[in-house]
N, C-alpha and C positions, 0 to 999 in steps of 0.2 A: 504494500500499499504506499501510497505517496501523500504527503500533506498538501492540500489544496488551498485552504483558507484557515484563519484563525479569527473568531469573533469575540469581543470583549464587550461585557455589559455590567456597568455600574463597578468597574474594577479599576480601582486607584483613580487616575485622572480621566479614565474613559467613562463619563457619566452616562452617555448615550451609547446604545449598541453600534460598535464600530467593526467593519469587516476588513481585514488586511489580507488580500490575496497573496499567496505564496508561490514563488517561481519553481518550476520543476527542477531547475538546476541552482542557480544562485539568486538570492534575494538580498538586495542591499537596502537596509533601513537607514535613511540619512536625515539629517536635520540637526538644529541647534541643541545645545546641552538643555537638559531638563524639559524636553518637549514630549517625552514618552516613547522613546526608542528602546530603552532598557526594559521598560514595562512589558513590551511585547514579548521578548525573550524570556523574561521571568514567568509570564503568563504560561508560555509553552512548558517551561520547567515545572510549574505546578501541575498543569494538565497531564504530563507525562510522569507525574509523581518521582521527580528527581529528588535525590537525597539532599541536594545543596539548598533548595529553595522550598521553604514550607509557607502555605497561606496563614494568615492570621487576621484578626478582625480589623487591623489597620488597612487592609486591602480594600475595605469596602469604601466606596466613593462617599464622602460625607454629605454632599448635596443630595445624592440619591436616597441616603439614609433619611435625610430631613424631610424628603418627600414621601416617605413611608415604605420605601423598598426594603425588604428584609433578606435579600440575597445578592451576591454577585455570581456572575456566570462566565464560564470560558468554554467556547465551543470550537471544535475542530472539524473541518470536512476532509475527507480522504477520497482520492480517485486511484486509478491504476489497481483496480480491486482484483482480488483472486478470482478466477472462474469458478472455483470450488473450494469448499472448506467443510470441515467436519464439526458437527455440534453434538452428535451423539452415535454411539455404536460403530465408530469408525467408518461410517457410510457418508459419502459426500452430498452435500446440498450446496446452496448458494445464497448469498445475502438478498439478491433479488427474489429468489424462490420463496424465502422466508418473509418477504415484505419488509426488509429492513433498510431500504434506500429511501432518500428523500425525493422531492419532486424533480430535482436536477439529476437523478440517478446516481448519487454519491452517497457514501457513508458519512453521516453526521453525528457526532458524539457531543453530548451536552453535559458539562459537569457544573453544578450548582454548589455554592458554599454558603454557610450561614453567616449573616452579617455580625452577628452577636459573638461568634467565637472564630469564624474563619475556617471552621472544619467543614470537610466534604459532606454535603447533605444528600445529593443524589448523583447518579451516572445514568443517563438516559441516551437513547438513540431517537432522533427526530426523523420520522419515516412516514411514508405513505402506507398506512397499516390498514388491514380490513376493518370497516366500520362495524359490521356484524359482530355482536358480543361473542358469539361462540367461536368464530373464526379468529377473532382478535386474541383469544385465550389459548390457542393451540400451542404456542411455545412453552407455556407454563404447566401444560398438562402432562401427567405421569402416563405411562403405557396403559394401564388399566382404564384410565379415563379416556384416552384416545381411542381404545377399542369400543367403548360404550358410545362415544359420539360417532365412530365410524359405523357401528350397528345401525344408529339413527339414520344415517345416510345411505345404508344398505351398500357398503363399497368393500366389504372384507375381501371379497373374491378378486378385487383389482389391486390388492396389496401383495406384491410379489414375495416379499420376506416380512411376515407378520411380526418379526422380532424387532423390526427397525422403526423407531418413532417417526423419522423424517419421511418415510415412505407412506406412513399412515397420514401425516400432515397434508402431504401432496395429494393424496387420493381424496381427503375430504374437501380440500380447496377445489380440486377439478370437478368434484360432484357438485359443488355449490354454483358452478357456472361462472358468469362474469362476476368477479369480486369487486364490490364497491369499496373504495378506499378513502381515507381521510387522513390529513395531517395529524400525527400522534406523537406525544413525547413518551416514548415506551422505556419505562424505569427497568433497566437491565442489572442495576447494582444490588437490588434486594429481591431475592427470592425467584428471579426468572430464571429457570433451569429445566433441563430435560433429563429426567431420570437421575436427579441430584447433581448433574453436572452443570455447572454455571455457564450460561450462554455468554456472558461477558468475558468470562475467563478465556473461552475459545476465541473470541473476536479480538481480545486485547493482545493475545499472543502474536497476532498478524500485524499490529500496528508497528510503525517505525520505531526504532530505538533512538533516543534523543541525548545529546550530550551538550551541555551549556559550559562555555569557557568564559568566565566573567573578568572584567578589568580589575575589580576590587579584590584584593589578595588577602587570604587569611594568614595567620602567623602561627597556628596550632600544628601539633604533630600531624593532624588529619587534613592538612591544606588540600583542599579540592583540586586546586589548580595544579598541584604536583601529581596527584593520583589520577585525575580524570582521563588523561590520553590512555594510560595502560588499563585502567578499569573499563574503558570504552573498548578496548581491544579485547579484553576478556569477554564482554557482552557480544561482541560480534563472532568471537570463536565459539561461544555457547549457542548462538543463533544458528551458525552454520552446521553444527552438530546436533541440532535439536531432535532429528529423527532417532538418531543413536542414543541420545540422553532419554528420549521417551520410551524406546524399547527396552533399555537398562532398567527404567523405573517400573515398566511392566513385568519385567522378569523378576524384579525384587518383590514387587507386590504379590505375584503369583507364588513365589517361594513362601513368603511369610504367611500368606492366607492358607497355603497348604498345611503349614505347621499348625496354625491356629484351628484350621478345620480338623485335623487329627486329634488335637488336644480336646476339642469340644466332642469328639466321638468318644474319647475315653471317659470324659467327664459325665457324658450321657448314660454311660453304663452305671455310674455310681449315684448320680443326681440329675435324672432327666429333667425335672423341672427347672432347675438352674441352667442347665446347658441350652434348653430351648428359649430362655430369655435373652441369651447372648448372641450377638452377631459380630463377626469379624469385620472390621472395616478401617482404612486409614483415615485419620483425622485430618491430615494435611500432607501434601507432596513434600518430599525432601528438598532442602534448600541447597543450591549449588553455590558455594562461595568461595571465591578466590581473591587474594589481596596481593598486589604486586607493588613494588616501588623501585626506586633507583637510588643507590648509595654511592657516595663518592669515595675515592681511595683513602681519604682521610677520616672515614667513618662518619662525616657529618652528613645527615639525611638531606636529600635534595629539597625538601620542604623547609629546611632551615637555611637555604641558600638565599641569595639577594632575589628581588622581584624580576630584575632583568634577566637573570640566569633561568629562573623558572619559566618565563615567558619564552626565552630562547629554546628551552627544551620542547615547549608547546609549538613553536614555529617548526622545529625539525620533526616533530610528530606528524604534522600536516604535510610536510614536504615527503616524508616516508609513505604516507597514505596516498599522496597524490602519484607517487611513482609505482604504487602497487595496483596491478590491474584488478578491478572489481571481479569477483568470482561469478561466473556466468551462472545464473539461476540462483543467486544468493537469496535466502529465504526472506530477508527483511531488509527494508529501506533504513538508511542511517541518516539522521539530521545532525548536522554539527552546527551549533549557534555559538558565534564568537562575538563578544562585546568588546568593541574598541581594540582591534588587533594591534593598533599603534602604540598602546601603552607600554612605557618602559623599554622601548626598543629603538634602536638607531634607525634613521629613515631607510638606509639600504635594506635592513632586515624587514622593515615594514613592508617594502615593495616585494622582498622575496616571498613573504608570508601570503600577500595578496595574489601573487602569481601561483603559488602552491594550491591556494584554495580555488582559484579559477580552473586549474588543471583537474583538481578534485571533483569539482562540480560537473565536470564533463563525463565523469564515470557513471556507469550504470548504478542504480540504487543508491546514489548520494545526493543529498541536498544541503546547501550551505546557506546559512542566514547571518549576515554580518551588520553590525551597526557601526557607524562612524560618523564623525563630524570634521574629519581632517580632509581638506580639499584633494590632496594628492591621491589619497586611496579612493575617496568616492569617485574621483575621476576616471578611475580604472574599472568600475563596475559595469556590468552589461546594462544597457539602456532598459531592455525589457523588464529587468528583476528590480529596477529602482522603485522604492516606495518612499515618498517624501513626506516626513512627519512634520507638521507645522499646527499652528492654532487658530481657530476662528475668532471672531470679535469678542466672544465670551470667554476666551481662554481656554476653550476646550480642545484637546488634541484631535486632529483630523489627519487621515492618511490619504494621499493623493496618488494616482496612478500616473506613470510617465507619459504625458501628452507634451506637445511642443511647448505650450504655456508653462506646464508644471516643470519640465526640465529647465526652461529658462529662469523661473522663479528659484528652483533648487540651486542651479549653478550660481546664481547671484548671491543667494543666501550663504552658500558655503565658500564662495570665492574661487570656484573652479575656472581656471584660466586656459587658453590655448597655449601650445608650446610657443616659445619666444622664437622670433625669426620671420614671422608672417609679415612684419611691417616692411621687409625689403623684397618680399617675393613677388614675382610675376606669375608663378605657378606653383602648386603644392603637391608633393607626394606624401600621402600618409602611410607611416610605417608603424610596426609594433614596438620595437625596441631600439636601444641606442646602438646596438651592433649593426642593425639595418641601415643606420644613418652612416656609420663608418664604411659598410659595404658599398653603398651607392656613390658616396662621395669618392672613395678611392678608385672605384671601378671607372667612373666617368672621368676623372683626372687623368688616370693611367692610360685609358684607351684614347683620349685626347692627344696626350703626349706621344703615344705610339702611332698616331695617324688614323686611328679607325674611327674616330668621330670628329666632327667639325668644331664641336665646342663641349665643354664640361656642363654639368648642371648648375655649377656656380656661375659660369659665364653667361648662361641663359636666364638666370634669375629664378631657377626652380629649386625650391627648398624642401629637403625631406624633413618632415615633421613627425616627432614622436608622439603617438597618441594612445599608447598602452594597449592596442588591441581594437580592431575594428568592432563597432558596436558598443563601445563604452561611452560614458558620459563625456569624457575629455574628448573623444573622437567626435561626438555630436557637437560639442562647443566649436571645435575647430572647423569642421566642415561648414557649420552655419556661418561663422565669422568669414570663411572663405567665400561663400555665397554672397554675404553682405557685401564684401569688398569687390565682387566681380571677378574673383580669381578662379582660373581653372584648377581642377584637383582630380587626383586618381588615388588608387590604392595598390600598395605592393606589400604582399605577405608571403610568408612561407607556405608551401602546399601541405606539409605535413604527411606526405605520402609515405606509406610504410609505418606510420604511427597508429595510434588507436582509431577504430572507426568513428568514435565520437568527435576526435580531433579533425579528422577529414571531413565529417558532416557539418561541423562548425565552420570550417573554411568555405565549403560550398554555400552554406547559408549566407555568409558575409559577401560572397561573390554575387548572389542573386539579389542581396539587398543593394549593393552598390550599382550594378548594372541596371537595376530597377529605377535608380535615380538618373539614368542616363550617362553615368561616369564609367571610366574604364577602370578595370580591375586586373591585376597582374599577379600571378603567383609562380613560384619556382617550378621548375620541371623536376627538380630533385627535391629531396625531403626538406632540407633547410640550407641556409647559405653556407654553412659549415661543410656541407658536402661538396662544394665547388673548390674547397682548398686543394692545393697540390701536394700530394704525399712527399715528392722529392724535395720541395721547399721545406716541409716541416722536418724532414730528415737533415737537411743541410743546416737548419737553424737550431735544432734541439738534439740531434744525434739519435733521435727515436724513428724506427721505421713504423709507420702505421698504415694498417690496411682497412679500407671501409668502402662501402658500396654506395650507390645513388640513393638508397631508401633506408639504410641503416641509421641509427643514432650517432652519427659522425661526431657531434659536439661532445658526447659523453666519452666515446672511444678515444678521441685525440686528448681531451682533457686528463683522462686517466693515465694515458701513455706519457704525456709530458709533465704530469704533476701540477696541474693548475685547475681552477674552477672552470667548469664547461662554459659558463656565461662570458668568460674572458677570452675564449679561444679566438673569436673573430678579431676582437681589438688587438691581440697579440700578433696573429699570423697574416690576416688580410692586407694590411698595409705593405707587407713584403711581397705580395703577389705582383709578377710583372704583366705587361700587356700580352705577351705571348702565353703565359701560363693561364691568365684569364680566358683568352680565346680557346685555348686547347681544352681547358676543364669544362667549358660550357658548350662545346661542340656536339651536335647530335645529328642524325641523319633523318631527313624528312623528304619521302618520296624520291630516294636516291640522290638528294642534294645535301651537302654539309651545310649546316647552318650554326652560327655562333649566338647561342641564346642570350647572353648578357650583352652582346653588341646590339642585337634586335631590340633587347628591352630598353636600353638607353636611348636608342634612336626613337622609340615610341614615346619615352618621356619627354624627350626634346620636343615632339610634335605638339606638347601642350602649349607652348608659346610660338609655334609656328617655325621651329628649326627645320632644316632639311632633313629628309627621312634617311638618306645614305650618303656616306662620304668615305673618301680615302681609300687606302690600300686594304685588299683583303687577302692578299697572298693566296692561300690554298682554298679559300672559301668562295662559294658562289652564292650571292645574296638574292633572294627572291623579293619581288615587290610587295607580295602579300603580307599581311599582318601575322606574326608568329603566333602559334596557339599556346599561349602560357595559361593554361587552365588546370583545374584540379580533376585528377583522375579518380573515380570513386570505385 
């Protein structure tokens, strides 16, 4: 299941019901301090029963309390629902078949809390449930009662396996014909069960797991910030092995019940009246509990280290998660909620963390929710996922979706600015990172000096602008300013061919968006710009012989071989590439003709300001007049 929305009613500053849509990958909650951003994350922590955040009576909105309201409410909608689930007898049914979906066809779970204490009062499912009293009670009926009701409908012969409650329920509903439904708040937290098995427990086990990483740091031995990453890893490992755990529980239960049964048989020989009064059953399931931590070599627990160190560990937890491919068919979605990731971190680490989170959000079964009021980080967030929190004229928090007007308001409020350099530009090339700027500038200057181009990008007034990823707020601000100034612009990105399907799909989506605005989109034929580096040049400069293909992760391979950070590879080696090496490393065959991809790319970029399409010596290359196909292969 995937979180779709969260709705707050009478909770803290949210005095009126407020719905916050959650993006399927990354949601960026932005706005000024004390406007209600953290409230949303903590509401989710309360909903998912996090150990770190507990509700209390101070969570009740004071104005709502004065108006006579006695409860506050946190509701969540979930989509991407399982096609089947087991409510009883290990036989599959579905949420739709059991009439547990709302009018929008999604699962909506509503938790209400008492204003006087803050304690959970009820857990309910808002759904389109049968209005007929008998049909509405089916989920709470035991087998004997289902059979009695089935006899009234005369459907016993239609139930294939009369030991299965879900088949009785389906047969009864089918016999009733068209089932009239009405919106119902079905209390699933108290007594709604099938043969003693809680319906809510079955559904709750399918909900996403949730982990909140707060900016506020505790100083106790149980510092949640130090433990949370590893404890979340424990939760994921248990979820992945849930089938084996359930089978082990079943075997333990069967073994113990066998002993209990034989004990009662012996007791029956001596005291039959007493034996007949006793029924063996488990009062509760076993609790699987694991506790992990990290210890320093000096024996100082990690939760006693400085806040910056603890946040640095958190940063690298997310980096490790981003590099780990999500397990295909993983049973549960995971939601990572991070409050103000910029806290206690150097700006470089802030950017690394946001990059890791963006990569993680592209994985299957992962959702990221981030709050921030730092312009640099807010500018990197995907536009579709932006939720701008501000206040209305009465001081009540409101959440706005990313329309053009809202993005303008948010950018002005947070101070998100376009990359410097546009003031001198005649044309703009939007790129993802600083390495791309180095790549384009050196390539154009070197090919011009080698006689392959009539001018460099700098000569033509074409400026590569770093926007942190197509589709980010900073990208939106930059291209809108370019349009306002009347500047031509295009986009150049790595294709990520050979990377994860999610990365390739994201690039294709950006291509469609950019070309949909009538602008040119260029991407590399190889995986990344690092794949164009010359192995002979790397060998000559570092003494390390590196081998890599056009689609492998050359950045990591080279970085590991020469002992540097992968993100520094281009800045170190690309300025050493000669014109001949650039041409050779970008040559490919197109219908029997050799073409130099990077020369063709620069020629097309120069066309932004009307520069000549072709120029100069081409030695062994034959240049076609048609535009090169620099597209993403899926």
